[in-house]
C-alpha positions as CSV (number, residue, x, y, z in Angstrom):
1,M,-52.9,17.8,-51.2
2,F,-50.9,21.0,-51.1
3,K,-50.1,20.5,-47.4
4,R,-48.9,17.0,-48.0
5,T,-46.6,18.2,-50.8
6,V,-45.1,20.9,-48.5
7,W,-44.5,18.5,-45.7
8,G,-43.0,16.0,-48.1
9,I,-40.5,18.6,-49.3
10,V,-39.6,19.6,-45.8
11,W,-39.1,16.0,-44.8
12,L,-36.9,15.4,-47.9
13,L,-34.7,18.4,-47.2
14,T,-34.3,17.3,-43.6
15,V,-33.2,13.8,-44.7
16,I,-30.8,15.3,-47.2
17,Q,-29.3,17.7,-44.6
18,V,-28.6,14.9,-42.1
19,P,-25.0,13.8,-42.6
20,A,-24.2,10.1,-43.1
21,Q,-22.9,8.3,-40.0
22,Y,-20.8,5.2,-40.0
23,S,-19.2,2.8,-37.6
24,F,-16.1,0.6,-37.4
25,S,-15.0,-2.3,-35.3
26,G,-12.0,-4.4,-34.6
27,R,-10.3,-6.7,-32.1
28,V,-7.2,-6.2,-29.9
29,L,-4.9,-9.2,-29.3
30,N,-1.6,-9.8,-27.5
31,E,1.5,-11.4,-28.8
32,E,0.1,-14.8,-28.2
33,Q,-3.0,-14.0,-30.3
34,E,-5.1,-13.9,-27.1
35,P,-7.8,-11.2,-26.7
36,L,-6.9,-8.2,-24.5
37,G,-9.9,-7.1,-22.5
38,G,-9.7,-3.6,-21.1
39,A,-7.5,-2.1,-23.8
40,N,-8.1,1.6,-24.6
41,V,-9.2,2.6,-28.1
42,V,-9.1,6.4,-28.6
43,L,-9.9,8.7,-31.6
44,S,-7.5,11.6,-31.3
45,E,-9.5,14.1,-33.3
46,L,-12.7,13.6,-31.2
47,N,-11.0,12.8,-27.8
48,K,-13.5,9.9,-27.8
49,G,-12.7,6.4,-26.7
50,V,-14.0,2.9,-25.8
51,I,-12.6,-0.1,-23.9
52,T,-12.4,-3.5,-25.4
53,D,-14.6,-6.3,-23.9
54,Q,-13.4,-9.6,-22.5
55,W,-13.0,-10.9,-26.1
56,G,-10.9,-7.9,-27.1
57,R,-13.6,-6.5,-29.3
58,F,-14.5,-2.8,-29.7
59,T,-16.9,-0.8,-31.8
60,M,-17.1,3.0,-32.6
61,R,-20.5,4.2,-33.8
62,K,-22.2,7.3,-35.2
63,L,-19.1,8.8,-36.8
64,R,-19.1,11.2,-39.7
65,P,-17.1,10.4,-42.8
66,G,-13.5,11.4,-42.7
67,A,-10.0,10.4,-41.6
68,Y,-9.4,9.5,-38.0
69,T,-6.2,8.7,-36.0
70,L,-6.7,5.6,-33.9
71,H,-4.6,4.9,-30.7
72,I,-4.8,1.5,-29.1
73,S,-3.0,1.1,-25.8
74,F,-2.7,-1.4,-22.9
75,I,-0.4,-1.2,-20.0
76,G,2.7,-3.3,-20.6
77,Y,2.3,-3.0,-24.4
78,E,3.5,-0.6,-27.0
79,T,0.8,1.7,-28.3
80,V,-0.5,1.1,-31.8
81,Q,-1.5,4.0,-34.0
82,A,-3.5,3.7,-37.2
83,V,-5.3,6.1,-39.6
84,V,-8.8,5.1,-40.5
85,E,-10.5,6.5,-43.7
86,L,-14.2,6.2,-42.9
87,R,-16.5,6.2,-45.9
88,E,-18.6,3.2,-44.9
89,D,-19.0,0.8,-42.1
90,L,-15.7,-1.0,-41.6
91,D,-14.3,-4.1,-39.9
92,L,-10.7,-3.2,-39.2
93,G,-9.8,-6.8,-38.2
94,D,-7.2,-7.6,-35.6
95,F,-4.7,-5.3,-33.9
96,R,-1.8,-7.2,-32.3
97,L,0.0,-5.4,-29.5
98,V,3.7,-6.0,-28.8
99,P,4.9,-6.2,-25.2
100,S,6.7,-3.0,-24.0
101,V,9.1,-3.8,-21.2
102,Y,9.1,-0.9,-18.8
103,M,10.8,-0.8,-15.5
104,G,8.4,-2.4,-13.0
105,E,8.7,-1.7,-9.3
106,E,9.0,-5.4,-8.5
107,V,12.7,-5.1,-9.3
108,L,13.2,-3.2,-6.1
109,V,12.6,-6.3,-4.0
110,T,13.5,-9.2,-6.4
111,A,16.9,-9.8,-4.9
112,I,15.4,-10.6,-1.4
113,R,12.3,-12.5,-2.4
114,A,12.0,-16.3,-2.4
115,G,10.6,-18.1,-5.3
116,E,9.3,-21.6,-6.1
117,R,12.8,-23.0,-6.4
118,T,14.2,-21.2,-3.3
119,P,14.9,-23.7,-0.4
120,V,13.1,-21.4,2.1
121,S,9.7,-21.9,3.8
122,Y,7.7,-18.7,3.1
123,T,4.3,-17.2,2.9
124,S,3.3,-14.3,0.6
125,L,0.3,-12.0,1.0
126,D,-1.0,-9.9,-1.9
127,E,-2.9,-6.6,-1.7
128,D,-6.4,-8.2,-1.6
129,E,-5.4,-10.4,1.3
130,I,-3.9,-7.5,3.2
131,R,-6.9,-5.3,2.7
132,A,-9.2,-8.1,3.9
133,R,-7.2,-8.4,7.2
134,N,-6.5,-4.7,7.7
135,F,-8.8,-3.3,10.4
136,G,-6.3,-0.8,11.8
137,Q,-4.3,-3.2,13.9
138,D,-0.5,-3.2,13.7
139,I,1.5,-5.3,11.3
140,P,2.1,-8.2,13.7
141,Y,-1.7,-8.8,14.0
142,L,-2.2,-8.5,10.3
143,L,0.4,-11.3,9.9
144,S,-0.8,-13.4,12.8
145,M,-2.6,-16.0,10.7
146,T,0.7,-17.1,9.0
147,P,2.5,-20.2,10.2
148,S,4.8,-20.2,13.2
149,L,4.0,-16.6,14.2
150,V,3.0,-15.5,17.7
151,T,1.9,-11.9,18.5
152,T,1.8,-9.8,21.7
153,S,0.0,-6.5,22.5
154,D,0.5,-4.2,25.5
155,A,-3.0,-2.8,25.2
156,G,-4.5,-6.2,24.6
157,H,-6.1,-5.6,21.2
158,G,-3.4,-5.2,18.6
159,I,-3.0,-1.4,18.5
160,G,-0.1,0.4,20.1
161,Y,2.9,-1.5,21.3
162,T,2.8,-4.9,19.6
163,G,5.4,-7.5,18.8
164,L,5.9,-10.8,17.1
165,R,7.9,-13.9,17.3
166,I,8.5,-16.4,14.4
167,R,9.6,-19.9,15.3
168,G,10.3,-18.7,18.8
169,T,12.7,-16.0,17.7
170,D,12.2,-12.4,18.9
171,A,12.2,-9.3,16.7
172,N,15.9,-8.5,17.0
173,R,16.7,-11.6,14.9
174,I,14.0,-11.0,12.3
175,N,15.1,-9.1,9.3
176,V,12.5,-6.6,8.1
177,T,12.8,-4.6,4.9
178,V,10.6,-2.1,3.0
179,N,11.3,-2.1,-0.7
180,G,14.6,-3.7,0.1
181,V,15.6,-1.1,2.7
182,P,16.2,-2.3,6.3
183,L,13.6,-1.3,8.8
184,N,15.2,-2.7,12.0
185,D,16.4,-0.2,14.5
186,A,20.1,0.3,14.2
187,E,20.7,0.1,18.0
188,S,18.3,-2.6,19.2
189,H,17.8,-4.5,15.9
190,S,14.1,-4.6,16.7
191,V,11.2,-3.0,14.9
192,F,8.7,-0.8,16.8
193,W,5.5,-1.2,14.8
194,V,3.8,1.5,16.9
195,D,5.9,4.0,14.9
196,L,4.2,2.9,11.7
197,P,0.4,3.0,12.3
198,D,-1.8,1.9,9.4
199,F,1.3,1.1,7.3
200,A,-0.6,-1.8,5.9
201,S,-2.8,0.6,3.9
202,S,0.3,1.5,1.8
203,V,1.6,-2.1,1.3
204,D,1.0,-3.9,-2.0
205,N,2.4,-7.2,-0.9
206,V,4.5,-8.9,1.8
207,Q,6.5,-12.1,2.0
208,I,7.4,-13.8,5.3
209,Q,10.4,-16.2,5.1
210,R,10.7,-18.5,8.1
211,G,14.3,-19.4,9.2
212,V,17.4,-18.1,7.5
213,G,16.1,-16.2,4.5
214,T,17.4,-14.4,1.4
215,S,17.8,-10.9,2.9
216,T,21.3,-9.6,2.6
217,N,21.1,-6.3,4.6
218,G,19.8,-5.2,7.9
219,A,19.6,-7.3,11.1
220,A,20.6,-11.0,11.1
221,A,17.7,-13.1,9.8
222,F,18.1,-16.2,12.1
223,G,14.5,-16.3,12.9
224,A,12.8,-15.0,9.8
225,S,12.7,-12.3,7.1
226,I,9.7,-10.0,6.4
227,N,9.8,-8.1,3.1
228,F,7.3,-5.4,2.3
229,Q,6.7,-3.8,-1.0
230,T,4.8,-0.5,-0.9
231,R,2.1,0.5,-3.4
232,K,3.0,-0.2,-7.1
233,L,2.1,1.7,-10.1
234,E,-1.6,2.6,-10.4
235,K,-2.7,3.0,-14.0
236,D,-5.8,5.1,-13.3
237,P,-6.6,8.0,-10.8
238,Y,-8.3,6.9,-7.6
239,A,-9.5,8.2,-4.3
240,R,-10.5,6.1,-1.3
241,Y,-11.7,6.4,2.3
242,D,-11.5,3.5,4.8
243,G,-13.1,3.7,8.2
244,T,-13.1,1.1,11.0
245,F,-15.0,1.2,14.3
246,G,-14.8,-1.4,17.0
247,S,-14.7,-2.2,20.7
248,F,-12.9,0.0,23.3
249,A,-13.7,3.2,21.4
250,T,-11.5,2.0,18.6
251,R,-11.7,3.9,15.3
252,K,-9.6,4.4,12.2
253,H,-9.9,6.9,9.5
254,S,-7.8,6.7,6.3
255,I,-7.9,8.6,3.0
256,A,-5.8,7.7,0.0
257,A,-5.5,9.2,-3.5
258,G,-3.4,8.8,-6.6
259,T,-2.9,10.5,-9.9
260,G,-2.7,7.4,-12.1
261,I,-0.2,7.7,-15.0
262,L,0.4,11.3,-16.1
263,H,1.9,11.9,-19.5
264,D,3.0,8.3,-19.8
265,H,5.8,8.7,-17.2
266,F,4.7,10.1,-13.9
267,T,2.6,8.8,-10.9
268,A,2.0,10.1,-7.3
269,D,0.2,8.6,-4.3
270,L,-0.8,9.9,-0.9
271,R,-2.3,8.4,2.2
272,L,-3.3,10.0,5.6
273,S,-4.4,8.0,8.6
274,T,-5.5,8.5,12.2
275,L,-6.1,5.8,14.8
276,H,-7.5,6.0,18.3
277,S,-8.4,3.4,20.9
278,D,-9.0,3.3,24.7
279,G,-7.5,-0.2,24.8
280,Y,-8.5,-3.4,26.5
281,I,-6.0,-2.9,29.4
282,D,-6.8,-0.2,31.9
283,R,-5.4,3.2,30.8
284,S,-3.8,1.9,27.6
285,R,-5.2,4.5,25.2
286,T,-3.5,5.1,21.9
287,D,-3.5,8.1,19.5
288,L,-1.7,7.5,16.3
289,K,-1.2,9.4,13.1
290,S,0.6,8.5,9.9
291,W,1.1,9.5,6.3
292,Y,2.6,8.0,3.1
293,L,3.7,9.9,0.0
294,S,5.4,8.6,-3.2
295,G,6.3,9.9,-6.6
296,S,7.7,8.1,-9.6
297,W,9.1,8.7,-13.0
298,F,9.6,5.8,-15.4
299,N,10.1,4.9,-19.0
300,A,10.8,1.6,-20.8
301,K,14.1,0.8,-18.9
302,T,14.4,3.3,-16.0
303,L,12.5,3.8,-12.8
304,V,13.2,6.7,-10.3
305,K,10.9,6.6,-7.2
306,F,10.8,8.7,-4.1
307,I,9.0,7.4,-1.0
308,T,8.4,8.9,2.4
309,F,6.3,7.7,5.2
310,S,6.0,8.7,8.8
311,G,4.2,7.8,12.1
312,V,3.5,9.7,15.2
313,E,2.4,7.8,18.4
314,E,1.2,9.0,21.8
315,L,0.0,6.4,24.2
316,Y,-0.5,5.6,27.8
317,Q,2.1,3.1,29.1
318,A,0.9,-0.4,29.6
319,W,4.0,-2.5,28.9
320,N,4.4,-4.2,32.3
321,G,1.6,-6.6,31.6
322,V,-0.8,-8.2,34.0
323,P,0.7,-10.4,36.8
324,S,-0.2,-14.0,36.5
325,F,-1.8,-14.1,40.0
326,M,-4.3,-11.4,39.0
327,L,-5.5,-12.8,35.7
328,D,-8.5,-14.5,37.3
329,T,-9.7,-11.4,39.0
330,A,-8.4,-8.3,37.2
331,R,-7.5,-9.2,33.6
332,T,-7.2,-5.5,32.6
333,Y,-5.0,-4.4,35.5
334,N,-2.3,-1.9,34.8
335,A,0.1,-0.9,37.6
336,L,2.1,1.7,35.7
337,G,1.6,5.2,37.1
338,E,0.0,3.8,40.3
339,Y,0.7,5.6,43.6
340,T,-0.8,6.4,47.0
341,D,-1.4,10.0,47.9
342,A,-0.9,11.7,51.3
343,D,-4.4,10.5,52.3
344,D,-3.5,6.9,51.6
345,K,-5.8,6.9,48.5
346,L,-4.8,4.9,45.4
347,K,-4.3,7.1,42.4
348,Y,-2.8,7.0,38.9
349,Y,-0.4,9.5,37.3
350,D,-2.3,11.3,34.5
351,N,0.7,12.0,32.2
352,Q,2.1,8.5,32.0
353,I,2.7,8.7,28.3
354,D,5.1,7.6,25.5
355,Y,5.5,9.9,22.5
356,Y,7.6,9.2,19.5
357,K,7.8,10.3,15.8
358,Q,9.6,8.4,13.1
359,E,10.2,9.5,9.5
360,H,11.5,7.5,6.6
361,Y,12.8,8.7,3.3
362,Q,13.8,6.4,0.3
363,L,15.1,7.2,-3.1
364,H,15.2,4.3,-5.6
365,F,16.9,4.1,-9.0
366,S,16.6,1.1,-11.2
367,R,17.8,0.5,-14.8
368,V,17.5,-2.4,-17.2
369,I,20.8,-2.9,-18.9
370,T,19.9,-6.1,-20.7
371,D,17.1,-8.7,-20.3
372,R,19.2,-10.4,-17.7
373,V,21.1,-7.5,-16.1
374,H,19.3,-5.0,-13.8
375,V,21.0,-2.3,-11.8
376,T,19.3,-1.2,-8.7
377,S,20.4,1.3,-6.0
378,A,18.7,3.1,-3.1
379,V,19.5,5.9,-0.7
380,H,17.5,6.0,2.5
381,Y,17.4,8.1,5.7
382,T,15.4,7.5,8.9
383,S,15.0,10.0,11.7
384,G,13.2,9.6,15.1
385,A,12.6,11.7,18.2
386,G,10.5,11.3,21.2
387,Y,10.3,10.9,25.0
388,Y,8.4,9.1,27.7
389,E,7.2,10.4,31.1
390,Q,6.8,7.9,33.9
391,Y,5.9,8.2,37.5
392,R,8.2,6.5,40.0
393,D,8.2,6.5,43.8
394,C,11.6,8.0,44.7
395,L,11.6,6.1,48.0
396,L,12.0,2.8,46.2
397,Y,15.3,4.0,44.6
398,T,17.1,5.2,47.7
399,S,20.6,3.7,47.7
400,D,22.2,1.9,50.6
401,A,25.1,4.5,50.5
402,A,22.6,7.3,51.1
403,D,21.2,5.5,54.1
404,E,24.7,5.2,55.6
């Protein structure tokens, strides 16, 4: 009896010393009274938070009595703050978030994009479609499934020197832009995709406009316009590795990382890639490297974004193609660098290479003046340097004048 009494007192004291715990719940809606799934609900004092479910509901449990500051946020909406006095279980009801118009990166390319009412034939690819097609091949092969587009490849497998034609028009009459900035070479009006290896890994979306398009800068767009938009704002931090392995010793390694939104105003993204392949055509190896870096500052009406991307290519030349009379017997034949030595033996020059490095820098500024007036400006700079080394038999180039 005595023991029971002692244990009873101990149990009673324990129960008395355990503080009361309560919970509260609520629901988050948008301006249309529709539930917002994935909204963040955070208690400032405890640095504790939950995410609303698909019906916009949330619940906080096992909280001691007291006053708490509640922050409810969702990207694209103004943050709601409320003070909760917790003395019992509470149902806080509905919280309605009001849209907060901040400068989105879409404004960088809006002026040169076709819409449903634009009298232009076009195809748009989003990030998911691009990732599904991106195995390390160059941009022309990534776009090859779109209408009226034909691709070519020196190495025979879409990595290295590749090209495209749209509606029969070659690249010097196809206008290409990145975030509204012209990509076409200033001298030839063409685009050398080999200088941008794995660029697709940093592309958020692309639109191909067939025929005379909406682009207003760069090369003439008689054949088509291709408009790329690079990675947009990422709300959360991320890190990703992509690896591809295939025929002809082809392999791609790519790592990407981003900070997400820092202090409600900053983001940064980085990508590094390497590509190698021996090629389908004889002696058509490629060694490619590239990187992409961006940093942004934004608020409700202003966006400032710096972007830089670069590519380095070193490859063995294979741009002469296979003669038609040899296709049936030697489909991988490559005559470049071929010579006969003093012993009349057929050999190939080892250093028959093409090397080039290209760097791009873009600084974008956008400002919302009114709901219908946006001001957008950009400063960009592109630099490139390289060389190629090619074997030629000097006897073939002896002039008639020299013979005389």
